[in-house]
mmCIF file as gemmi writes it, N, C-alpha and C atoms, coordinates in Angstrom:
data_model
loop_
_atom_site.group_PDB
_atom_site.id
_atom_site.type_symbol
_atom_site.label_atom_id
_atom_site.label_alt_id
_atom_site.label_comp_id
_atom_site.label_asym_id
_atom_site.label_entity_id
_atom_site.label_seq_id
_atom_site.pdbx_PDB_ins_code
_atom_site.Cartn_x
_atom_site.Cartn_y
_atom_site.Cartn_z
_atom_site.occupancy
_atom_site.B_iso_or_equiv
_atom_site.pdbx_formal_charge
_atom_site.auth_seq_id
_atom_site.auth_asym_id
_atom_site.pdbx_PDB_model_num
ATOM 1 N N . UNK Axp A 1 ? 132.721 107.315 78.374 1 0 ? 1 A 1
ATOM 2 C CA . UNK Axp A 1 ? 131.745 108.368 78.365 1 0 ? 1 A 1
ATOM 3 C C . UNK Axp A 1 ? 131.047 108.457 79.72 1 0 ? 1 A 1
ATOM 4 N N . UNK Axp A 2 ? 130.722 107.308 80.272 1 0 ? 2 A 1
ATOM 5 C CA . UNK Axp A 2 ? 129.994 107.293 81.541 1 0 ? 2 A 1
ATOM 6 C C . UNK Axp A 2 ? 130.855 107.879 82.659 1 0 ? 2 A 1
ATOM 7 N N . UNK Axp A 3 ? 132.123 107.507 82.703 1 0 ? 3 A 1
ATOM 8 C CA . UNK Axp A 3 ? 133.01 108.035 83.742 1 0 ? 3 A 1
ATOM 9 C C . UNK Axp A 3 ? 133.205 109.538 83.591 1 0 ? 3 A 1
ATOM 10 N N . UNK Axp A 4 ? 133.371 110.01 82.369 1 0 ? 4 A 1
ATOM 11 C CA . UNK Axp A 4 ? 133.554 111.447 82.131 1 0 ? 4 A 1
ATOM 12 C C . UNK Axp A 4 ? 132.284 112.206 82.477 1 0 ? 4 A 1
ATOM 13 N N . UNK Axp A 5 ? 131.13 111.67 82.111 1 0 ? 5 A 1
ATOM 14 C CA . UNK Axp A 5 ? 129.869 112.321 82.444 1 0 ? 5 A 1
ATOM 15 C C . UNK Axp A 5 ? 129.727 112.446 83.955 1 0 ? 5 A 1
ATOM 16 N N . UNK Axp A 6 ? 130.048 111.381 84.68 1 0 ? 6 A 1
ATOM 17 C CA . UNK Axp A 6 ? 129.972 111.405 86.141 1 0 ? 6 A 1
ATOM 18 C C . UNK Axp A 6 ? 130.903 112.467 86.702 1 0 ? 6 A 1
ATOM 19 N N . UNK Axp A 7 ? 132.099 112.564 86.151 1 0 ? 7 A 1
ATOM 20 C CA . UNK Axp A 7 ? 133.071 113.573 86.579 1 0 ? 7 A 1
ATOM 21 C C . UNK Axp A 7 ? 132.51 114.981 86.366 1 0 ? 7 A 1
ATOM 22 N N . UNK Axp A 8 ? 131.713 115.168 85.311 1 0 ? 8 A 1
ATOM 23 C CA . UNK Axp A 8 ? 131.128 116.475 84.998 1 0 ? 8 A 1
ATOM 24 C C . UNK Axp A 8 ? 129.8 116.725 85.712 1 0 ? 8 A 1
ATOM 25 N N . UNK Axp A 9 ? 129.372 115.767 86.551 1 0 ? 9 A 1
ATOM 26 C CA . UNK Axp A 9 ? 128.135 115.936 87.289 1 0 ? 9 A 1
ATOM 27 C C . UNK Axp A 9 ? 126.892 115.569 86.499 1 0 ? 9 A 1
ATOM 28 N N . UNK Axp A 10 ? 127.077 114.794 85.435 1 0 ? 10 A 1
ATOM 29 C CA . UNK Axp A 10 ? 125.964 114.353 84.596 1 0 ? 10 A 1
ATOM 30 C C . UNK Axp A 10 ? 125.671 112.9 84.923 1 0 ? 10 A 1
ATOM 31 N N . UNK Axp A 11 ? 124.399 112.607 85.155 1 0 ? 11 A 1
ATOM 32 C CA . UNK Axp A 11 ? 124 111.233 85.451 1 0 ? 11 A 1
ATOM 33 C C . UNK Axp A 11 ? 123.809 110.452 84.163 1 0 ? 11 A 1
ATOM 34 N N . UNK Axp A 12 ? 123.985 109.139 84.242 1 0 ? 12 A 1
ATOM 35 C CA . UNK Axp A 12 ? 123.818 108.27 83.083 1 0 ? 12 A 1
ATOM 36 C C . UNK Axp A 12 ? 123.049 107.026 83.483 1 0 ? 12 A 1
ATOM 37 N N . UNK Axp A 13 ? 122.504 106.371 82.485 1 0 ? 13 A 1
ATOM 38 C CA . UNK Axp A 13 ? 121.937 105.05 82.7 1 0 ? 13 A 1
ATOM 39 C C . UNK Axp A 13 ? 122.162 104.219 81.453 1 0 ? 13 A 1
ATOM 40 N N . UNK Axp A 14 ? 122.524 102.982 81.662 1 0 ? 14 A 1
ATOM 41 C CA . UNK Axp A 14 ? 122.808 102.031 80.591 1 0 ? 14 A 1
ATOM 42 C C . UNK Axp A 14 ? 121.491 101.452 80.1 1 0 ? 14 A 1
ATOM 43 N N . UNK Axp A 15 ? 121.249 101.49 78.809 1 0 ? 15 A 1
ATOM 44 C CA . UNK Axp A 15 ? 120.007 100.984 78.228 1 0 ? 15 A 1
ATOM 45 C C . UNK Axp A 15 ? 120.322 99.806 77.317 1 0 ? 15 A 1
ATOM 46 N N . UNK Axp A 16 ? 119.827 98.635 77.681 1 0 ? 16 A 1
ATOM 47 C CA . UNK Axp A 16 ? 120.037 97.481 76.811 1 0 ? 16 A 1
ATOM 48 C C . UNK Axp A 16 ? 118.743 97.039 76.149 1 0 ? 16 A 1
ATOM 49 N N . UNK Axp A 17 ? 117.645 97.744 76.425 1 0 ? 17 A 1
ATOM 50 C CA . UNK Axp A 17 ? 116.373 97.362 75.807 1 0 ? 17 A 1
ATOM 51 C C . UNK Axp A 17 ? 116.085 98.145 74.531 1 0 ? 17 A 1
ATOM 52 N N . UNK Axp A 18 ? 117.113 98.709 73.921 1 0 ? 18 A 1
ATOM 53 C CA . UNK Axp A 18 ? 116.941 99.439 72.661 1 0 ? 18 A 1
ATOM 54 C C . UNK Axp A 18 ? 117.022 98.503 71.455 1 0 ? 18 A 1
ATOM 55 N N . UNK Axp A 19 ? 117.299 97.24 71.698 1 0 ? 19 A 1
ATOM 56 C CA . UNK Axp A 19 ? 117.527 96.315 70.596 1 0 ? 19 A 1
ATOM 57 C C . UNK Axp A 19 ? 116.294 96.057 69.746 1 0 ? 19 A 1
ATOM 58 N N . UNK Axp A 20 ? 115.097 96.262 70.291 1 0 ? 20 A 1
ATOM 59 C CA . UNK Axp A 20 ? 113.9 96.03 69.497 1 0 ? 20 A 1
ATOM 60 C C . UNK Axp A 20 ? 113.64 97.16 68.507 1 0 ? 20 A 1
ATOM 61 N N . UNK Axp A 21 ? 114.351 98.282 68.619 1 0 ? 21 A 1
ATOM 62 C CA . UNK Axp A 21 ? 114.227 99.372 67.657 1 0 ? 21 A 1
ATOM 63 C C . UNK Axp A 21 ? 115.585 99.737 67.055 1 0 ? 21 A 1
ATOM 64 N N . UNK Axp A 22 ? 116.521 98.786 67.076 1 0 ? 22 A 1
ATOM 65 C CA . UNK Axp A 22 ? 117.865 99.08 66.589 1 0 ? 22 A 1
ATOM 66 C C . UNK Axp A 22 ? 117.887 99.494 65.131 1 0 ? 22 A 1
ATOM 67 N N . UNK Axp A 23 ? 117.032 98.921 64.298 1 0 ? 23 A 1
ATOM 68 C CA . UNK Axp A 23 ? 116.998 99.318 62.885 1 0 ? 23 A 1
ATOM 69 C C . UNK Axp A 23 ? 116.601 100.783 62.735 1 0 ? 23 A 1
ATOM 70 N N . UNK Axp A 24 ? 115.622 101.231 63.516 1 0 ? 24 A 1
ATOM 71 C CA . UNK Axp A 24 ? 115.158 102.61 63.456 1 0 ? 24 A 1
ATOM 72 C C . UNK Axp A 24 ? 116.254 103.571 63.93 1 0 ? 24 A 1
ATOM 73 N N . UNK Axp A 25 ? 116.919 103.219 65.016 1 0 ? 25 A 1
ATOM 74 C CA . UNK Axp A 25 ? 117.983 104.071 65.55 1 0 ? 25 A 1
ATOM 75 C C . UNK Axp A 25 ? 119.142 104.15 64.565 1 0 ? 25 A 1
ATOM 76 N N . UNK Axp A 26 ? 119.563 103.004 64.027 1 0 ? 26 A 1
ATOM 77 C CA . UNK Axp A 26 ? 120.668 102.991 63.069 1 0 ? 26 A 1
ATOM 78 C C . UNK Axp A 26 ? 120.325 103.786 61.816 1 0 ? 26 A 1
ATOM 79 N N . UNK Axp A 27 ? 119.096 103.689 61.354 1 0 ? 27 A 1
ATOM 80 C CA . UNK Axp A 27 ? 118.664 104.444 60.181 1 0 ? 27 A 1
ATOM 81 C C . UNK Axp A 27 ? 118.718 105.941 60.476 1 0 ? 27 A 1
ATOM 82 N N . UNK Axp A 28 ? 118.219 106.35 61.634 1 0 ? 28 A 1
ATOM 83 C CA . UNK Axp A 28 ? 118.214 107.757 62.027 1 0 ? 28 A 1
ATOM 84 C C . UNK Axp A 28 ? 119.641 108.314 62.089 1 0 ? 28 A 1
ATOM 85 N N . UNK Axp A 29 ? 120.558 107.513 62.6 1 0 ? 29 A 1
ATOM 86 C CA . UNK Axp A 29 ? 121.945 107.946 62.743 1 0 ? 29 A 1
ATOM 87 C C . UNK Axp A 29 ? 122.772 107.729 61.48 1 0 ? 29 A 1
ATOM 88 N N . UNK Axp A 30 ? 122.18 107.087 60.462 1 0 ? 30 A 1
ATOM 89 C CA . UNK Axp A 30 ? 122.92 106.804 59.235 1 0 ? 30 A 1
ATOM 90 C C . UNK Axp A 30 ? 123.983 105.747 59.426 1 0 ? 30 A 1
ATOM 91 N N . UNK Axp A 31 ? 123.713 104.786 60.293 1 0 ? 31 A 1
ATOM 92 C CA . UNK Axp A 31 ? 124.686 103.741 60.619 1 0 ? 31 A 1
ATOM 93 C C . UNK Axp A 31 ? 124.134 102.359 60.3 1 0 ? 31 A 1
ATOM 94 N N . UNK Axp A 32 ? 123.52 102.214 59.14 1 0 ? 32 A 1
ATOM 95 C CA . UNK Axp A 32 ? 122.882 100.948 58.783 1 0 ? 32 A 1
ATOM 96 C C . UNK Axp A 32 ? 123.852 99.771 58.75 1 0 ? 32 A 1
ATOM 97 N N . UNK Axp A 33 ? 125.135 100.046 58.546 1 0 ? 33 A 1
ATOM 98 C CA . UNK Axp A 33 ? 126.125 98.967 58.462 1 0 ? 33 A 1
ATOM 99 C C . UNK Axp A 33 ? 126.71 98.598 59.834 1 0 ? 33 A 1
ATOM 100 N N . UNK Axp A 34 ? 126.175 99.159 60.909 1 0 ? 34 A 1
ATOM 101 C CA . UNK Axp A 34 ? 126.684 98.885 62.257 1 0 ? 34 A 1
ATOM 102 C C . UNK Axp A 34 ? 125.667 98.077 63.048 1 0 ? 34 A 1
ATOM 103 N N . UNK Axp A 35 ? 126.117 97.452 64.129 1 0 ? 35 A 1
ATOM 104 C CA . UNK Axp A 35 ? 125.237 96.69 65.004 1 0 ? 35 A 1
ATOM 105 C C . UNK Axp A 35 ? 125.106 97.407 66.345 1 0 ? 35 A 1
ATOM 106 N N . UNK Axp A 36 ? 123.893 97.777 66.69 1 0 ? 36 A 1
ATOM 107 C CA . UNK Axp A 36 ? 123.631 98.438 67.962 1 0 ? 36 A 1
ATOM 108 C C . UNK Axp A 36 ? 123.562 97.381 69.057 1 0 ? 36 A 1
ATOM 109 N N . UNK Axp A 37 ? 124.302 97.591 70.148 1 0 ? 37 A 1
ATOM 110 C CA . UNK Axp A 37 ? 124.282 96.613 71.229 1 0 ? 37 A 1
ATOM 111 C C . UNK Axp A 37 ? 123.743 97.194 72.536 1 0 ? 37 A 1
ATOM 112 N N . UNK Axp A 38 ? 123.692 98.524 72.649 1 0 ? 38 A 1
ATOM 113 C CA . UNK Axp A 38 ? 123.163 99.153 73.851 1 0 ? 38 A 1
ATOM 114 C C . UNK Axp A 38 ? 123.019 100.649 73.599 1 0 ? 38 A 1
ATOM 115 N N . UNK Axp A 39 ? 122.543 101.348 74.584 1 0 ? 39 A 1
ATOM 116 C CA . UNK Axp A 39 ? 122.454 102.799 74.526 1 0 ? 39 A 1
ATOM 117 C C . UNK Axp A 39 ? 122.795 103.364 75.896 1 0 ? 39 A 1
ATOM 118 N N . UNK Axp A 40 ? 123.095 104.649 75.93 1 0 ? 40 A 1
ATOM 119 C CA . UNK Axp A 40 ? 123.373 105.321 77.193 1 0 ? 40 A 1
ATOM 120 C C . UNK Axp A 40 ? 122.574 106.619 77.195 1 0 ? 40 A 1
ATOM 121 N N . UNK Axp A 41 ? 121.801 106.847 78.245 1 0 ? 41 A 1
ATOM 122 C CA . UNK Axp A 41 ? 121.058 108.084 78.403 1 0 ? 41 A 1
ATOM 123 C C . UNK Axp A 41 ? 121.83 108.998 79.349 1 0 ? 41 A 1
ATOM 124 N N . UNK Axp A 42 ? 121.864 110.272 79.022 1 0 ? 42 A 1
ATOM 125 C CA . UNK Axp A 42 ? 122.558 111.273 79.827 1 0 ? 42 A 1
ATOM 126 C C . UNK Axp A 42 ? 121.559 112.304 80.319 1 0 ? 42 A 1
ATOM 127 N N . UNK Axp A 43 ? 121.754 112.813 81.519 1 0 ? 43 A 1
ATOM 128 C CA . UNK Axp A 43 ? 120.864 113.85 82.024 1 0 ? 43 A 1
ATOM 129 C C . UNK Axp A 43 ? 121.305 114.348 83.381 1 0 ? 43 A 1
ATOM 130 N N . UNK Axp A 44 ? 120.579 115.347 83.845 1 0 ? 44 A 1
ATOM 131 C CA . UNK Axp A 44 ? 120.863 115.92 85.154 1 0 ? 44 A 1
ATOM 132 C C . UNK Axp A 44 ? 119.804 115.464 86.151 1 0 ? 44 A 1
ATOM 133 N N . UNK Axp A 45 ? 120.232 115.099 87.327 1 0 ? 45 A 1
ATOM 134 C CA . UNK Axp A 45 ? 119.343 114.629 88.385 1 0 ? 45 A 1
ATOM 135 C C . UNK Axp A 45 ? 118.456 115.775 88.867 1 0 ? 45 A 1
ATOM 136 N N . UNK Axp A 46 ? 117.21 115.461 89.119 1 0 ? 46 A 1
ATOM 137 C CA . UNK Axp A 46 ? 116.269 116.434 89.659 1 0 ? 46 A 1
ATOM 138 C C . UNK Axp A 46 ? 116.66 116.78 91.094 1 0 ? 46 A 1
ATOM 139 N N . UNK Axp A 47 ? 116.523 118.032 91.454 1 0 ? 47 A 1
ATOM 140 C CA . UNK Axp A 47 ? 116.818 118.42 92.83 1 0 ? 47 A 1
ATOM 141 C C . UNK Axp A 47 ? 115.742 117.919 93.782 1 0 ? 47 A 1
ATOM 142 N N . UNK Axp A 48 ? 114.54 117.695 93.26 1 0 ? 48 A 1
ATOM 143 C CA . UNK Axp A 48 ? 113.421 117.201 94.06 1 0 ? 48 A 1
ATOM 144 C C . UNK Axp A 48 ? 112.815 115.982 93.376 1 0 ? 48 A 1
ATOM 145 N N . UNK Axp A 49 ? 113.517 114.844 93.41 1 0 ? 49 A 1
ATOM 146 C CA . UNK Axp A 49 ? 113.009 113.674 92.696 1 0 ? 49 A 1
ATOM 147 C C . UNK Axp A 49 ? 111.72 113.135 93.319 1 0 ? 49 A 1
ATOM 148 N N . UNK Axp A 50 ? 110.888 112.558 92.471 1 0 ? 50 A 1
ATOM 149 C CA . UNK Axp A 50 ? 109.662 111.926 92.938 1 0 ? 50 A 1
ATOM 150 C C . UNK Axp A 50 ? 109.974 110.459 93.183 1 0 ? 50 A 1
ATOM 151 N N . UNK Axp A 51 ? 109.769 110.019 94.413 1 0 ? 51 A 1
ATOM 152 C CA . UNK Axp A 51 ? 110.054 108.618 94.74 1 0 ? 51 A 1
ATOM 153 C C . UNK Axp A 51 ? 108.951 107.74 94.176 1 0 ? 51 A 1
ATOM 154 N N . UNK Axp A 52 ? 109.339 106.775 93.376 1 0 ? 52 A 1
ATOM 155 C CA . UNK Axp A 52 ? 108.397 105.838 92.792 1 0 ? 52 A 1
ATOM 156 C C . UNK Axp A 52 ? 108.316 104.602 93.665 1 0 ? 52 A 1
ATOM 157 N N . UNK Axp A 53 ? 107.139 104.034 93.719 1 0 ? 53 A 1
ATOM 158 C CA . UNK Axp A 53 ? 106.943 102.824 94.512 1 0 ? 53 A 1
ATOM 159 C C . UNK Axp A 53 ? 107.568 101.608 93.847 1 0 ? 53 A 1
ATOM 160 N N . UNK Axp A 54 ? 107.648 100.562 94.59 1 0 ? 54 A 1
ATOM 161 C CA . UNK Axp A 54 ? 108.177 99.298 94.076 1 0 ? 54 A 1
ATOM 162 C C . UNK Axp A 54 ? 107.045 98.299 93.97 1 0 ? 54 A 1
ATOM 163 N N . UNK Axp A 55 ? 107.242 97.322 93.1 1 0 ? 55 A 1
ATOM 164 C CA . UNK Axp A 55 ? 106.252 96.26 92.968 1 0 ? 55 A 1
ATOM 165 C C . UNK Axp A 55 ? 106.203 95.434 94.247 1 0 ? 55 A 1
ATOM 166 N N . UNK Axp A 56 ? 105.028 94.974 94.578 1 0 ? 56 A 1
ATOM 167 C CA . UNK Axp A 56 ? 104.888 94.077 95.713 1 0 ? 56 A 1
ATOM 168 C C . UNK Axp A 56 ? 105.559 92.746 95.374 1 0 ? 56 A 1
ATOM 169 N N . UNK Axp A 57 ? 106.007 92.046 96.37 1 0 ? 57 A 1
ATOM 170 C CA . UNK Axp A 57 ? 106.755 90.808 96.165 1 0 ? 57 A 1
ATOM 171 C C . UNK Axp A 57 ? 105.984 89.787 95.332 1 0 ? 57 A 1
ATOM 172 N N . UNK Axp A 58 ? 104.661 89.704 95.494 1 0 ? 58 A 1
ATOM 173 C CA . UNK Axp A 58 ? 103.89 88.689 94.766 1 0 ? 58 A 1
ATOM 174 C C . UNK Axp A 58 ? 103.832 88.951 93.259 1 0 ? 58 A 1
ATOM 175 N N . UNK Axp A 59 ? 104.242 90.125 92.812 1 0 ? 59 A 1
ATOM 176 C CA . UNK Axp A 59 ? 104.247 90.427 91.386 1 0 ? 59 A 1
ATOM 177 C C . UNK Axp A 59 ? 105.592 90.128 90.725 1 0 ? 59 A 1
ATOM 178 N N . UNK Axp A 60 ? 106.582 89.735 91.502 1 0 ? 60 A 1
ATOM 179 C CA . UNK Axp A 60 ? 107.904 89.441 90.943 1 0 ? 60 A 1
ATOM 180 C C . UNK Axp A 60 ? 107.912 88.036 90.355 1 0 ? 60 A 1
ATOM 181 N N . UNK Axp A 61 ? 108.576 87.879 89.242 1 0 ? 61 A 1
ATOM 182 C CA . UNK Axp A 61 ? 108.72 86.567 88.623 1 0 ? 61 A 1
ATOM 183 C C . UNK Axp A 61 ? 110.131 86.075 88.908 1 0 ? 61 A 1
ATOM 184 N N . UNK Axp A 62 ? 110.205 84.894 89.509 1 0 ? 62 A 1
ATOM 185 C CA . UNK Axp A 62 ? 111.51 84.324 89.854 1 0 ? 62 A 1
ATOM 186 C C . UNK Axp A 62 ? 111.573 82.918 89.283 1 0 ? 62 A 1
ATOM 187 N N . UNK Axp A 63 ? 112.55 82.656 88.442 1 0 ? 63 A 1
ATOM 188 C CA . UNK Axp A 63 ? 112.726 81.331 87.873 1 0 ? 63 A 1
ATOM 189 C C . UNK Axp A 63 ? 111.565 80.873 86.994 1 0 ? 63 A 1
ATOM 190 N N . UNK Axp A 64 ? 110.86 81.836 86.377 1 0 ? 64 A 1
ATOM 191 C CA . UNK Axp A 64 ? 109.767 81.489 85.495 1 0 ? 64 A 1
ATOM 192 C C . UNK Axp A 64 ? 108.455 81.215 86.203 1 0 ? 64 A 1
ATOM 193 N N . UNK Axp A 65 ? 108.425 81.33 87.534 1 0 ? 65 A 1
ATOM 194 C CA . UNK Axp A 65 ? 107.197 81.096 88.299 1 0 ? 65 A 1
ATOM 195 C C . UNK Axp A 65 ? 106.839 82.368 89.055 1 0 ? 65 A 1
ATOM 196 N N . UNK Axp A 66 ? 105.563 82.641 89.152 1 0 ? 66 A 1
ATOM 197 C CA . UNK Axp A 66 ? 105.127 83.797 89.924 1 0 ? 66 A 1
ATOM 198 C C . UNK Axp A 66 ? 105.188 83.45 91.398 1 0 ? 66 A 1
ATOM 199 N N . UNK Axp A 67 ? 105.963 84.223 92.134 1 0 ? 67 A 1
ATOM 200 C CA . UNK Axp A 67 ? 106.096 83.971 93.57 1 0 ? 67 A 1
ATOM 201 C C . UNK Axp A 67 ? 104.884 84.538 94.292 1 0 ? 67 A 1
ATOM 202 N N . UNK Axp A 68 ? 104.319 83.743 95.208 1 0 ? 68 A 1
ATOM 203 C CA . UNK Axp A 68 ? 103.15 84.193 95.99 1 0 ? 68 A 1
ATOM 204 C C . UNK Axp A 68 ? 103.448 84.173 97.465 1 0 ? 68 A 1
């Protein structure tokens, strides 16, 4: 799906943080007997994207310790 979407000019992103609501998603889709392992979002890229800032280095957690 991701390769075909890219071929059609549609952007995608892999979502693996849907697992905390997998029961809700499966219920909505009528797939209670299935196991959700990920999701994929599809969309079109903005022609004028807003650049978001990045976290400063001291806010990154590396190896369970806050780097300063």
